[in-house]
Biopython code that builds the backbone (N, CA, C, O; Angstrom):
import numpy as np
from Bio.PDB.StructureBuilder import StructureBuilder

atoms = [
    (1, "UNK", "N", (-11.375, 9.027, 53.315)),
    (1, "UNK", "CA", (-10.667, 8.290, 52.813)),
    (1, "UNK", "C", (-9.868, 9.371, 51.509)),
    (1, "UNK", "O", (-10.376, 10.202, 50.758)),
    (2, "UNK", "N", (-8.775, 9.019, 51.630)),
    (2, "UNK", "CA", (-7.646, 9.812, 49.953)),
    (2, "UNK", "C", (-7.081, 8.802, 49.207)),
    (2, "UNK", "O", (-7.331, 7.602, 49.328)),
    (3, "UNK", "N", (-6.387, 9.264, 48.506)),
    (3, "UNK", "CA", (-5.571, 8.298, 47.746)),
    (3, "UNK", "C", (-4.608, 8.576, 47.699)),
    (3, "UNK", "O", (-4.733, 9.799, 47.637)),
    (4, "UNK", "N", (-3.027, 8.278, 47.662)),
    (4, "UNK", "CA", (-1.860, 9.041, 47.939)),
    (4, "UNK", "C", (-1.088, 7.490, 47.410)),
    (4, "UNK", "O", (-1.374, 6.293, 47.450)),
    (5, "UNK", "N", (0.011, 8.321, 46.926)),
    (5, "UNK", "CA", (1.347, 7.502, 47.552)),
    (5, "UNK", "C", (2.496, 7.651, 48.561)),
    (5, "UNK", "O", (3.656, 7.309, 48.329)),
    (6, "UNK", "N", (2.136, 8.094, 49.492)),
    (6, "UNK", "CA", (2.847, 8.252, 50.870)),
    (6, "UNK", "C", (1.879, 8.520, 51.751)),
    (6, "UNK", "O", (0.778, 8.924, 51.376)),
    (7, "UNK", "N", (2.238, 8.291, 53.242)),
    (7, "UNK", "CA", (1.538, 8.809, 54.202)),
    (7, "UNK", "C", (1.687, 10.170, 54.446)),
    (7, "UNK", "O", (0.953, 10.766, 55.233)),
    (8, "UNK", "N", (2.763, 10.806, 53.704)),
    (8, "UNK", "CA", (2.985, 12.484, 54.343)),
    (8, "UNK", "C", (1.583, 13.002, 52.940)),
    (8, "UNK", "O", (0.575, 13.622, 53.280)),
    (9, "UNK", "N", (1.795, 12.662, 51.739)),
    (9, "UNK", "CA", (0.832, 12.724, 50.735)),
    (9, "UNK", "C", (-0.775, 12.349, 51.047)),
    (9, "UNK", "O", (-1.743, 12.827, 50.456)),
    (10, "UNK", "N", (-0.798, 11.336, 52.171)),
    (10, "UNK", "CA", (-2.369, 11.715, 51.981)),
    (10, "UNK", "C", (-2.829, 11.782, 52.978)),
    (10, "UNK", "O", (-3.820, 11.169, 53.374)),
    (11, "UNK", "N", (-1.933, 12.832, 53.767)),
    (11, "UNK", "CA", (-2.067, 13.513, 55.471)),
    (11, "UNK", "C", (-2.105, 14.775, 54.157)),
    (11, "UNK", "O", (-3.174, 14.710, 53.550)),
    (12, "UNK", "N", (-1.496, 15.486, 53.812)),
    (12, "UNK", "CA", (-1.923, 16.642, 52.663)),
    (12, "UNK", "C", (-3.182, 16.604, 52.154)),
    (12, "UNK", "O", (-4.051, 17.410, 52.486)),
    (13, "UNK", "N", (-3.373, 15.554, 51.222)),
    (13, "UNK", "CA", (-4.862, 15.494, 50.456)),
    (13, "UNK", "C", (-5.638, 15.489, 52.010)),
    (13, "UNK", "O", (-6.694, 16.118, 51.945)),
    (14, "UNK", "N", (-5.476, 15.162, 52.816)),
    (14, "UNK", "CA", (-7.191, 14.924, 53.647)),
    (14, "UNK", "C", (-6.948, 16.415, 54.501)),
    (14, "UNK", "O", (-7.963, 16.719, 55.128)),
    (15, "UNK", "N", (-6.009, 17.234, 54.627)),
    (15, "UNK", "CA", (-5.954, 18.560, 55.405)),
    (15, "UNK", "C", (-6.483, 19.212, 53.974)),
    (15, "UNK", "O", (-7.703, 19.352, 54.059)),
    (16, "UNK", "N", (-6.080, 19.572, 52.937)),
    (16, "UNK", "CA", (-6.477, 20.248, 52.019)),
    (16, "UNK", "C", (-8.281, 19.735, 51.486)),
    (16, "UNK", "O", (-9.116, 20.593, 51.197)),
    (17, "UNK", "N", (-8.542, 18.446, 51.457)),
    (17, "UNK", "CA", (-10.197, 18.206, 51.811)),
    (17, "UNK", "C", (-10.364, 18.801, 52.681)),
    (17, "UNK", "O", (-10.231, 19.946, 52.250)),
    (18, "UNK", "N", (-10.650, 18.887, 54.022)),
    (18, "UNK", "CA", (-11.402, 19.477, 55.099)),
    (18, "UNK", "C", (-10.839, 21.005, 54.989)),
    (18, "UNK", "O", (-11.727, 21.771, 55.362)),
    (19, "UNK", "N", (-9.603, 21.731, 54.581)),
    (19, "UNK", "CA", (-9.907, 23.116, 54.949)),
    (19, "UNK", "C", (-11.404, 23.917, 53.959)),
    (19, "UNK", "O", (-12.175, 23.707, 53.023)),
    (20, "UNK", "N", (-11.041, 24.913, 55.017)),
    (20, "UNK", "CA", (-12.419, 25.770, 54.677)),
    (20, "UNK", "C", (-13.680, 24.786, 55.526)),
    (20, "UNK", "O", (-14.769, 25.339, 55.674)),
    (21, "UNK", "N", (-13.554, 23.716, 55.928)),
    (21, "UNK", "CA", (-14.960, 23.426, 57.003)),
    (21, "UNK", "C", (-14.757, 23.441, 58.428)),
    (21, "UNK", "O", (-13.698, 23.412, 59.056)),
    (22, "UNK", "N", (-15.952, 23.490, 58.834)),
    (22, "UNK", "CA", (-15.849, 23.982, 60.507)),
    (22, "UNK", "C", (-15.726, 23.329, 60.966)),
    (22, "UNK", "O", (-15.323, 23.699, 62.069)),
    (23, "UNK", "N", (-15.862, 21.559, 60.855)),
    (23, "UNK", "CA", (-15.555, 21.051, 61.288)),
    (23, "UNK", "C", (-13.663, 20.523, 62.267)),
    (23, "UNK", "O", (-12.623, 20.415, 61.617)),
    (24, "UNK", "N", (-13.714, 20.364, 63.369)),
    (24, "UNK", "CA", (-12.763, 20.350, 63.933)),
    (24, "UNK", "C", (-12.330, 18.661, 63.756)),
    (24, "UNK", "O", (-13.272, 17.873, 63.835)),
    (25, "UNK", "N", (-11.334, 18.250, 63.587)),
    (25, "UNK", "CA", (-11.045, 17.146, 63.895)),
    (25, "UNK", "C", (-9.814, 16.982, 63.838)),
    (25, "UNK", "O", (-9.096, 17.963, 63.640)),
    (26, "UNK", "N", (-9.126, 15.376, 64.039)),
    (26, "UNK", "CA", (-7.645, 15.065, 64.370)),
    (26, "UNK", "C", (-7.553, 14.136, 63.780)),
    (26, "UNK", "O", (-8.296, 13.185, 64.024)),
    (27, "UNK", "N", (-6.833, 14.094, 63.028)),
    (27, "UNK", "CA", (-5.881, 12.815, 62.096)),
    (27, "UNK", "C", (-5.242, 11.788, 63.373)),
    (27, "UNK", "O", (-4.121, 11.920, 63.865)),
    (28, "UNK", "N", (-6.383, 10.624, 63.804)),
    (28, "UNK", "CA", (-5.779, 9.763, 64.405)),
    (28, "UNK", "C", (-4.450, 8.766, 63.779)),
    (28, "UNK", "O", (-3.428, 8.520, 64.419)),
    (29, "UNK", "N", (-4.648, 8.443, 62.854)),
    (29, "UNK", "CA", (-3.622, 7.603, 62.412)),
    (29, "UNK", "C", (-4.278, 7.292, 60.920)),
    (29, "UNK", "O", (-5.455, 7.110, 60.606)),
    (30, "UNK", "N", (-2.776, 7.304, 59.928)),
    (30, "UNK", "CA", (-2.765, 6.838, 58.714)),
    (30, "UNK", "C", (-2.135, 5.855, 58.328)),
    (30, "UNK", "O", (-0.933, 5.600, 58.406)),
    (31, "UNK", "N", (-3.618, 4.868, 57.578)),
    (31, "UNK", "CA", (-3.179, 3.532, 57.525)),
    (31, "UNK", "C", (-3.197, 3.130, 55.995)),
    (31, "UNK", "O", (-3.918, 3.744, 55.208)),
    (32, "UNK", "N", (-2.513, 2.248, 55.655)),
    (32, "UNK", "CA", (-2.836, 1.494, 54.141)),
    (32, "UNK", "C", (-3.806, 0.635, 54.034)),
    (32, "UNK", "O", (-3.770, -0.340, 54.785)),
    (33, "UNK", "N", (-4.775, 0.755, 53.202)),
    (33, "UNK", "CA", (-5.796, -0.565, 53.071)),
    (33, "UNK", "C", (-5.972, -1.102, 51.510)),
    (33, "UNK", "O", (-5.526, -0.576, 50.490)),
    (34, "UNK", "N", (-6.916, -2.550, 51.667)),
    (34, "UNK", "CA", (-6.551, -3.326, 50.795)),
    (34, "UNK", "C", (-7.827, -2.565, 49.792)),
    (34, "UNK", "O", (-7.857, -2.880, 48.602)),
    (35, "UNK", "N", (-8.561, -1.852, 50.177)),
    (35, "UNK", "CA", (-9.628, -1.032, 48.946)),
    (35, "UNK", "C", (-8.524, -0.384, 47.752)),
    (35, "UNK", "O", (-7.620, 0.384, 48.079)),
    (36, "UNK", "N", (-8.678, -0.678, 46.806)),
    (36, "UNK", "CA", (-8.088, -0.523, 45.313)),
    (36, "UNK", "C", (-8.677, 0.734, 44.566)),
    (36, "UNK", "O", (-7.989, 1.685, 44.197)),
    (37, "UNK", "N", (-10.067, 0.613, 44.388)),
    (37, "UNK", "CA", (-10.703, 1.376, 43.932)),
    (37, "UNK", "C", (-12.590, 2.334, 44.737)),
    (37, "UNK", "O", (-13.543, 1.834, 45.335)),
    (38, "UNK", "N", (-12.411, 3.208, 44.473)),
    (38, "UNK", "CA", (-13.749, 3.266, 45.038)),
    (38, "UNK", "C", (-14.828, 4.192, 43.711)),
    (38, "UNK", "O", (-14.489, 4.941, 42.795)),
    (39, "UNK", "N", (-15.959, 3.784, 44.088)),
    (39, "UNK", "CA", (-16.645, 4.183, 43.023)),
    (39, "UNK", "C", (-17.976, 4.860, 43.771)),
    (39, "UNK", "O", (-18.610, 4.365, 44.703)),
    (40, "UNK", "N", (-18.287, 6.498, 42.907)),
    (40, "UNK", "CA", (-19.811, 6.483, 43.605)),
    (40, "UNK", "C", (-20.962, 6.124, 43.788)),
    (40, "UNK", "O", (-21.423, 5.540, 42.807)),
    (41, "UNK", "N", (-21.638, 6.219, 44.632)),
    (41, "UNK", "CA", (-22.572, 5.312, 44.732)),
    (41, "UNK", "C", (-24.098, 5.753, 43.858)),
    (41, "UNK", "O", (-24.458, 6.930, 43.841)),
    (42, "UNK", "N", (-24.809, 4.793, 43.245)),
    (42, "UNK", "CA", (-26.150, 5.544, 42.620)),
    (42, "UNK", "C", (-27.253, 5.080, 43.561)),
    (42, "UNK", "O", (-27.454, 3.968, 44.049)),
    (43, "UNK", "N", (-27.776, 5.989, 43.661)),
    (43, "UNK", "CA", (-29.233, 6.434, 44.331)),
    (43, "UNK", "C", (-29.989, 6.048, 43.914)),
    (43, "UNK", "O", (-30.080, 6.400, 42.737)),
    (44, "UNK", "N", (-31.131, 5.069, 44.403)),
    (44, "UNK", "CA", (-32.563, 4.299, 44.412)),
    (44, "UNK", "C", (-33.097, 5.467, 44.716)),
    (44, "UNK", "O", (-32.624, 6.298, 45.490)),
    (45, "UNK", "N", (-34.395, 5.560, 43.921)),
    (45, "UNK", "CA", (-35.638, 6.709, 44.491)),
    (45, "UNK", "C", (-36.087, 6.099, 45.622)),
    (45, "UNK", "O", (-35.641, 4.995, 45.935)),
    (46, "UNK", "N", (-37.154, 6.826, 46.481)),
    (46, "UNK", "CA", (-37.639, 6.330, 47.656)),
    (46, "UNK", "C", (-38.614, 5.454, 47.385)),
    (46, "UNK", "O", (-38.677, 4.556, 48.225)),
    (47, "UNK", "N", (-39.223, 5.402, 46.712)),
    (47, "UNK", "CA", (-40.060, 3.864, 46.014)),
    (47, "UNK", "C", (-39.606, 2.603, 45.831)),
    (47, "UNK", "O", (-38.489, 2.437, 45.342)),
    (48, "UNK", "N", (-40.096, 1.944, 46.054)),
    (48, "UNK", "CA", (-39.866, 0.144, 45.108)),
    (48, "UNK", "C", (-39.777, 0.040, 43.983)),
    (48, "UNK", "O", (-39.553, 0.917, 43.148)),
    (49, "UNK", "N", (-39.979, -1.266, 43.825)),
    (49, "UNK", "CA", (-39.916, -1.153, 41.822)),
    (49, "UNK", "C", (-41.703, -1.296, 42.084)),
    (49, "UNK", "O", (-41.896, -1.086, 40.887)),
    (50, "UNK", "N", (-42.567, -1.403, 42.417)),
    (50, "UNK", "CA", (-43.996, -1.861, 42.633)),
    (50, "UNK", "C", (-44.023, 0.015, 42.154)),
    (50, "UNK", "O", (-44.559, 0.487, 41.152)),
    (51, "UNK", "N", (-43.596, 0.440, 42.766)),
    (51, "UNK", "CA", (-43.927, 2.219, 42.711)),
    (51, "UNK", "C", (-44.712, 2.426, 44.211)),
    (51, "UNK", "O", (-45.472, 3.339, 44.531)),
    (52, "UNK", "N", (-44.320, 1.409, 44.912)),
    (52, "UNK", "CA", (-45.596, 1.775, 46.422)),
    (52, "UNK", "C", (-43.916, 2.406, 47.517)),
    (52, "UNK", "O", (-42.872, 1.763, 47.414)),
    (53, "UNK", "N", (-43.979, 3.338, 48.199)),
    (53, "UNK", "CA", (-43.382, 3.926, 48.994)),
    (53, "UNK", "C", (-42.781, 3.216, 50.195)),
    (53, "UNK", "O", (-41.626, 3.184, 50.618)),
    (54, "UNK", "N", (-44.603, 2.311, 50.876)),
    (54, "UNK", "CA", (-43.893, 1.486, 51.947)),
    (54, "UNK", "C", (-44.030, -0.046, 52.351)),
    (54, "UNK", "O", (-44.466, -0.772, 53.245)),
    (55, "UNK", "N", (-43.102, -0.087, 50.598)),
    (55, "UNK", "CA", (-42.325, -1.716, 50.325)),
    (55, "UNK", "C", (-43.415, -2.529, 49.937)),
    (55, "UNK", "O", (-43.235, -3.718, 49.672)),
]
sb = StructureBuilder()
sb.init_structure("model")
sb.init_model(0)
sb.init_chain("A")
sb.init_seg("    ")
for serial, (resi, resn, name, xyz) in enumerate(atoms, 1):
    if name == "N":
        sb.init_residue(resn, " ", resi, " ")
    sb.init_atom(name, np.array(xyz, "f"), 0.0, 1.0, " ", f" {name:<3s}", serial, name[0])
structure = sb.get_structure()
């Protein structure tokens, strides 16, 4: 997912992000979504609140 003002800018931004990777890809579709903002995830530790890893 990329943020851009136009479809061409979105394609260019995606291609720039994929540059240098070893993954083969093909852009099938560029479409506008209703998603306005994306925030990074905050990962929790592998233990639960009691400190037990098994739940």
